[in-house]
DRENDO-1510 file (C-alpha; in Angstrom, 1 decimal, always signed):
<recs>
REC; n; res; u; v; w
REC; 1; MET; +14.8; +11.8; -13.5 .
REC; 2; TRP; +11.3; +13.3; -13.1 .
REC; 3; VAL; +8.8; +14.3; -15.8 .
REC; 4; VAL; +6.8; +17.5; -15.5 .
REC; 5; GLY; +3.3; +16.9; -14.0 .
REC; 6; THR; +4.3; +14.0; -11.5 .
REC; 7; LEU; +6.8; +13.2; -8.9 .
REC; 8; MET; +6.3; +9.5; -9.0 .
REC; 9; GLU; +9.2; +7.3; -10.0 .
REC; 10; ILE; +7.9; +4.6; -12.4 .
REC; 11; VAL; +9.6; +1.2; -12.4 .
REC; 12; ILE; +8.4; -1.4; -14.7 .
REC; 13; ARG; +9.5; -5.0; -14.6 .
REC; 14; THR; +8.6; -8.1; -16.5 .
REC; 15; ASP; +6.1; -9.8; -14.3 .
REC; 16; TYR; +4.7; -10.3; -10.8 .
REC; 17; GLY; +7.8; -12.1; -9.5 .
REC; 18; ALA; +10.1; -9.4; -10.7 .
REC; 19; ILE; +8.0; -6.5; -9.0 .
REC; 20; SER; +8.1; -8.5; -5.8 .
REC; 21; ASP; +12.0; -8.7; -6.1 .
REC; 22; GLU; +12.2; -5.1; -6.9 .
REC; 23; ALA; +9.9; -4.0; -4.0 .
REC; 24; PHE; +12.1; -6.2; -1.5 .
REC; 25; ARG; +15.2; -4.6; -2.9 .
REC; 26; ILE; +13.7; -1.3; -1.9 .
REC; 27; VAL; +12.7; -2.5; +1.5 .
REC; 28; GLU; +16.2; -3.9; +2.2 .
REC; 29; GLY; +17.7; -0.6; +1.2 .
REC; 30; GLU; +15.5; +1.6; +3.5 .
REC; 31; VAL; +16.0; -0.8; +6.5 .
REC; 32; ALA; +19.8; -0.8; +6.0 .
REC; 33; ARG; +19.7; +2.9; +6.1 .
REC; 34; ARG; +17.4; +3.1; +9.1 .
REC; 35; PRO; +17.0; -0.1; +11.0 .
REC; 36; ALA; +14.2; +1.3; +13.3 .
REC; 37; LEU; +12.1; +2.7; +10.5 .
REC; 38; VAL; +8.2; +2.7; +10.8 .
REC; 39; VAL; +6.4; +0.7; +8.1 .
REC; 40; GLY; +2.9; +0.9; +6.9 .
REC; 41; LEU; +1.7; -2.4; +5.6 .
REC; 42; ALA; -1.0; -3.1; +2.8 .
REC; 43; THR; -2.8; -6.3; +2.4 .
REC; 44; GLY; -4.7; -7.7; -0.6 .
REC; 45; ARG; -3.0; -10.1; -3.2 .
REC; 46; THR; -0.5; -7.9; -4.6 .
REC; 47; PRO; +1.9; -7.4; -1.8 .
REC; 48; LEU; +2.1; -11.1; -0.8 .
REC; 49; GLY; +4.9; -11.8; -3.1 .
REC; 50; LEU; +7.0; -9.1; -1.4 .
REC; 51; TYR; +6.0; -10.4; +2.1 .
REC; 52; GLU; +7.0; -13.8; +1.1 .
REC; 53; ARG; +10.5; -12.6; +0.2 .
REC; 54; TRP; +10.6; -10.4; +3.2 .
REC; 55; ALA; +9.7; -13.2; +5.6 .
REC; 56; ALA; +12.2; -15.5; +4.2 .
REC; 57; SER; +14.9; -12.8; +4.5 .
REC; 58; LYS; +18.0; -13.2; +6.9 .
REC; 59; ARG; +18.1; -9.5; +7.8 .
REC; 60; SER; +16.8; -8.5; +11.1 .
REC; 61; PHE; +13.9; -6.4; +11.4 .
REC; 62; LYS; +13.4; -6.5; +15.0 .
REC; 63; ARG; +13.8; -2.7; +15.5 .
REC; 64; ALA; +11.3; -1.7; +13.0 .
REC; 65; ARG; +7.8; -0.8; +13.9 .
REC; 66; PHE; +4.7; -2.0; +11.9 .
REC; 67; PHE; +1.3; -0.4; +11.2 .
REC; 68; ASN; -1.3; -1.7; +9.1 .
REC; 69; LEU; -3.1; +0.3; +6.3 .
REC; 70; ASP; -6.7; -1.0; +6.9 .
REC; 71; GLU; -9.0; -3.4; +8.3 .
REC; 72; PHE; -12.6; -4.8; +7.8 .
REC; 73; VAL; -15.0; -3.6; +10.5 .
REC; 74; GLY; -16.5; -6.5; +12.4 .
REC; 75; LEU; -13.5; -9.0; +12.0 .
REC; 76; GLY; -11.4; -10.1; +15.0 .
REC; 77; PRO; -7.6; -10.8; +14.7 .
REC; 78; GLU; -8.3; -14.5; +14.3 .
REC; 79; HIS; -10.9; -14.2; +11.5 .
REC; 80; ALA; -9.5; -16.0; +8.3 .
REC; 81; GLY; -10.5; -12.9; +6.4 .
REC; 82; SER; -8.8; -10.3; +8.6 .
REC; 83; PHE; -5.8; -8.4; +7.4 .
REC; 84; HIS; -4.6; -8.6; +11.0 .
REC; 85; ARG; -4.3; -12.4; +10.7 .
REC; 86; THR; -2.7; -12.2; +7.2 .
REC; 87; LEU; -0.1; -9.7; +8.2 .
REC; 88; ARG; +0.8; -11.6; +11.3 .
REC; 89; GLU; +1.0; -15.1; +9.9 .
REC; 90; ARG; +2.5; -14.0; +6.4 .
REC; 91; LEU; +5.1; -11.6; +7.6 .
REC; 92; LEU; +5.4; -10.4; +11.3 .
REC; 93; ALA; +5.6; -13.9; +13.0 .
REC; 94; PRO; +8.2; -15.3; +10.5 .
REC; 95; LEU; +10.2; -12.0; +11.1 .
REC; 96; ARG; +10.0; -12.6; +14.9 .
REC; 97; VAL; +8.8; -8.9; +15.3 .
REC; 98; PRO; +8.5; -8.0; +19.0 .
REC; 99; PRO; +4.8; -7.5; +20.0 .
REC; 100; ARG; +5.7; -4.0; +21.3 .
REC; 101; ASN; +6.6; -3.0; +17.7 .
REC; 102; VAL; +3.4; -4.0; +16.1 .
REC; 103; PHE; +0.4; -1.7; +15.8 .
REC; 104; LEU; -2.4; -3.2; +13.9 .
REC; 105; LEU; -6.0; -2.0; +13.5 .
REC; 106; ARG; -8.6; -4.5; +14.8 .
REC; 107; GLY; -12.0; -4.7; +13.3 .
REC; 108; ASP; -13.8; -6.1; +16.2 .
REC; 109; VAL; -13.8; -2.9; +18.4 .
REC; 110; LYS; -17.0; -1.5; +19.7 .
REC; 111; ASP; -16.4; +2.0; +18.4 .
REC; 112; PRO; -14.5; +2.1; +15.1 .
REC; 113; ASP; -14.5; +5.8; +14.8 .
REC; 114; LYS; -12.9; +6.2; +18.2 .
REC; 115; ALA; -10.4; +3.5; +17.4 .
REC; 116; ALA; -9.5; +5.3; +14.1 .
REC; 117; ALA; -8.8; +8.5; +16.0 .
REC; 118; ALA; -6.7; +6.7; +18.5 .
REC; 119; TYR; -4.9; +5.0; +15.7 .
REC; 120; GLU; -3.8; +8.4; +14.3 .
REC; 121; LYS; -2.4; +9.6; +17.7 .
REC; 122; VAL; -0.4; +6.3; +17.9 .
REC; 123; LEU; +1.0; +7.1; +14.4 .
REC; 124; ARG; +1.9; +10.5; +15.5 .
REC; 125; ALA; +3.5; +9.3; +18.6 .
REC; 126; ALA; +5.7; +6.9; +16.5 .
REC; 127; GLY; +6.9; +9.9; +14.3 .
REC; 128; GLY; +4.8; +9.0; +11.4 .
REC; 129; ILE; +5.2; +6.3; +8.6 .
REC; 130; ASP; +8.9; +6.2; +7.1 .
REC; 131; LEU; +7.8; +3.6; +4.4 .
REC; 132; GLN; +4.4; +2.9; +3.2 .
REC; 133; ILE; +3.6; -0.1; +1.1 .
REC; 134; LEU; +0.6; +0.3; -1.1 .
REC; 135; GLY; -1.5; -1.5; -3.7 .
REC; 136; VAL; -4.3; +0.0; -6.0 .
REC; 137; GLY; -7.8; -1.2; -6.4 .
REC; 138; ARG; -9.5; -1.6; -9.9 .
REC; 139; ASN; -11.4; +1.7; -9.0 .
REC; 140; GLY; -8.3; +3.6; -7.9 .
REC; 141; HIS; -8.7; +3.1; -4.3 .
REC; 142; ILE; -5.5; +3.1; -2.0 .
REC; 143; GLY; -6.2; +1.6; +1.4 .
REC; 144; PHE; -9.9; +1.6; +1.6 .
REC; 145; ASN; -10.2; +5.3; +0.3 .
REC; 146; GLU; -13.1; +4.6; -2.2 .
REC; 147; PRO; -13.7; +7.1; -5.2 .
REC; 148; GLY; -14.7; +10.3; -3.9 .
REC; 149; SER; -12.8; +10.4; -0.6 .
REC; 150; SER; -11.2; +13.5; +0.3 .
REC; 151; LEU; -7.6; +14.0; -0.4 .
REC; 152; GLY; -6.9; +15.3; +3.0 .
REC; 153; SER; -8.8; +12.6; +4.8 .
REC; 154; ARG; -7.4; +10.9; +8.0 .
REC; 155; THR; -7.8; +7.4; +9.6 .
REC; 156; ARG; -11.5; +6.7; +9.7 .
REC; 157; THR; -14.4; +4.3; +8.8 .
REC; 158; LYS; -15.5; +4.0; +5.2 .
REC; 159; THR; -18.4; +2.4; +3.6 .
REC; 160; LEU; -17.0; +0.1; +0.8 .
REC; 161; THR; -18.4; +0.1; -2.8 .
REC; 162; ASP; -19.9; -3.2; -4.3 .
REC; 163; GLU; -16.9; -3.2; -6.6 .
REC; 164; THR; -14.4; -3.4; -3.8 .
REC; 165; ARG; -16.5; -5.8; -2.0 .
REC; 166; ALA; -16.8; -8.1; -5.0 .
REC; 167; ALA; -13.0; -8.1; -5.4 .
REC; 168; HIS; -12.8; -9.7; -1.9 .
REC; 169; ALA; -15.7; -12.2; -2.4 .
REC; 170; GLU; -13.6; -15.2; -3.2 .
REC; 171; ALA; -11.7; -14.9; +0.2 .
REC; 172; PHE; -14.9; -14.7; +2.0 .
REC; 173; GLY; -16.8; -17.4; +0.0 .
REC; 174; SER; -19.4; -14.9; -1.3 .
REC; 175; MET; -19.9; -11.2; -1.7 .
REC; 176; ASP; -22.8; -11.5; +1.1 .
REC; 177; ARG; -20.1; -12.3; +3.7 .
REC; 178; VAL; -17.8; -9.3; +2.8 .
REC; 179; PRO; -18.1; -6.6; +5.4 .
REC; 180; ARG; -19.6; -3.4; +4.1 .
REC; 181; PHE; -17.4; -1.1; +6.3 .
REC; 182; ALA; -13.7; -0.8; +6.9 .
REC; 183; ILE; -11.2; +1.3; +9.0 .
REC; 184; THR; -8.6; +2.8; +6.7 .
REC; 185; MET; -5.6; +5.2; +6.9 .
REC; 186; GLY; -6.9; +8.4; +5.1 .
REC; 187; ILE; -5.3; +9.8; +1.9 .
REC; 188; GLY; -3.9; +12.7; +4.0 .
REC; 189; THR; -2.4; +10.2; +6.4 .
REC; 190; ILE; -0.8; +8.1; +3.5 .
REC; 191; LEU; +0.6; +11.4; +1.9 .
REC; 192; GLU; +2.5; +12.1; +5.2 .
REC; 193; ALA; +4.6; +8.9; +4.8 .
REC; 194; ARG; +8.1; +9.8; +3.9 .
REC; 195; TYR; +8.4; +7.2; +1.2 .
REC; 196; VAL; +5.6; +5.4; -0.6 .
REC; 197; VAL; +6.1; +2.3; -2.7 .
REC; 198; LEU; +2.9; +1.1; -4.7 .
REC; 199; LEU; +2.8; -2.2; -6.5 .
REC; 200; ALA; +0.3; -3.2; -9.3 .
REC; 201; SER; +0.3; -6.3; -11.4 .
REC; 202; GLY; -1.9; -7.6; -14.1 .
REC; 203; GLU; -3.9; -6.3; -17.2 .
REC; 204; GLU; -6.9; -5.8; -15.1 .
REC; 205; LYS; -5.0; -2.9; -13.4 .
REC; 206; ALA; -3.7; -1.3; -16.6 .
REC; 207; GLN; -6.4; +1.3; -16.9 .
REC; 208; VAL; -6.6; +2.6; -13.4 .
REC; 209; VAL; -2.6; +2.7; -13.4 .
REC; 210; ARG; -2.8; +4.9; -16.4 .
REC; 211; ARG; -5.4; +7.1; -14.9 .
REC; 212; MET; -3.4; +7.2; -11.5 .
REC; 213; ILE; -0.1; +8.1; -13.0 .
REC; 214; GLU; -0.9; +10.0; -16.2 .
REC; 215; GLY; -4.3; +11.5; -15.5 .
REC; 216; PRO; -5.3; +14.4; -13.4 .
REC; 217; VAL; -5.1; +14.4; -9.6 .
REC; 218; THR; -8.8; +13.8; -8.7 .
REC; 219; ALA; -10.8; +12.4; -5.7 .
REC; 220; GLU; -12.4; +10.0; -8.3 .
REC; 221; VAL; -9.1; +8.2; -8.6 .
REC; 222; PRO; -7.7; +8.3; -5.1 .
REC; 223; GLY; -4.3; +6.9; -6.1 .
REC; 224; SER; -3.7; +9.8; -8.3 .
REC; 225; ALA; -3.0; +11.8; -5.0 .
REC; 226; LEU; +0.4; +10.1; -5.2 .
REC; 227; GLN; +1.4; +12.5; -7.9 .
REC; 228; LEU; +1.6; +15.1; -5.2 .
REC; 229; HIS; +4.0; +13.1; -3.0 .
REC; 230; PRO; +7.6; +14.0; -2.8 .
REC; 231; ARG; +8.9; +10.5; -2.9 .
REC; 232; ALA; +6.7; +7.8; -4.3 .
REC; 233; THR; +7.6; +4.9; -6.4 .
REC; 234; ALA; +5.2; +2.9; -8.5 .
REC; 235; VAL; +6.5; -0.7; -9.3 .
REC; 236; LEU; +4.6; -2.3; -12.2 .
REC; 237; ASP; +4.7; -5.3; -14.1 .
REC; 238; GLU; +4.6; -5.1; -17.9 .
REC; 239; ALA; +0.8; -6.0; -17.9 .
REC; 240; ALA; -0.2; -3.4; -15.4 .
REC; 241; ALA; +1.9; -0.7; -17.4 .
REC; 242; SER; +0.6; -1.8; -20.7 .
REC; 243; ALA; -1.9; +1.3; -21.0 .
REC; 244; LEU; +0.5; +4.0; -20.2 .
REC; 245; ALA; +1.1; +6.4; -22.9 .
REC; 246; ARG; +4.7; +7.3; -21.9 .
REC; 247; ARG; +5.6; +3.6; -21.1 .
REC; 248; ASP; +8.7; +3.7; -23.1 .
REC; 249; TYR; +9.8; +6.9; -21.7 .
REC; 250; TRP; +9.2; +5.7; -18.1 .
REC; 251; LYS; +11.4; +2.5; -18.8 .
REC; 252; TRP; +14.1; +4.6; -20.3 .
REC; 253; VAL; +14.1; +7.1; -17.4 .
REC; 254; ALA; +14.4; +4.1; -14.8 .
REC; 255; GLU; +17.2; +2.5; -16.7 .
REC; 256; ASN; +19.2; +5.7; -17.2 .
REC; 257; LYS; +18.7; +7.9; -14.0 .
REC; 258; TRP; +22.4; +7.1; -13.1 .
REC; 259; ARG; +23.1; +9.6; -16.0 .
REC; 260; VAL; +22.0; +12.6; -14.0 .
REC; 261; GLY; +24.8; +14.6; -13.1 .
REC; 262; GLN; +27.1; +12.8; -15.6 .
</recs>
């Protein structure tokens, strides 16, 4: 099932709708096995299709506990650009998750570093993340762990690159309005999740997906650290997978893994 050099399972589907369907199938399966699982939620555009399907589902998620991956420093939970608000409106409110089971970073805290350290303690008290949802930035970041981030980093504040800020400019109206700092789970924190599911869509992600999956593990491509994870799945559409040297191989493996042990 696995290829030497990476532990990631690579799943390639036709388009964005298909990867959203596949990701929700994974979520449903994980919740069926463990209704009280601890979920880490990414934001950004890519996971929204998954969250749309999740919010419309009939399955109960009232026992699950939810943490968010990151948040912009300076934004309160009602700010239109906050991830706190996005997750609440797009997913948590429709699922009717009890407030006691929701643990979301806030960007309007007085001391972001202190809040980050406290968040790590709450994560540990919850037993750690069972299922972490991720996207990947065009520069290879996961969470807001920009290129050069330590692969052992913990939840902390990070200075955002201009490239990352530019990617969020449309949501804020202009790049000048995009915060320069964020609180994010560290790469080390993410790697402690028991299962990681990363989604990537679009041709603009193709090169970074190739570097993340088939290139060396390097802090310059933070997402490449997932090659070290014992249980990680990358769910890609055809466009995002288009630069993979072993694309046909990955597709065959995903379609024929049932043959193992036959």
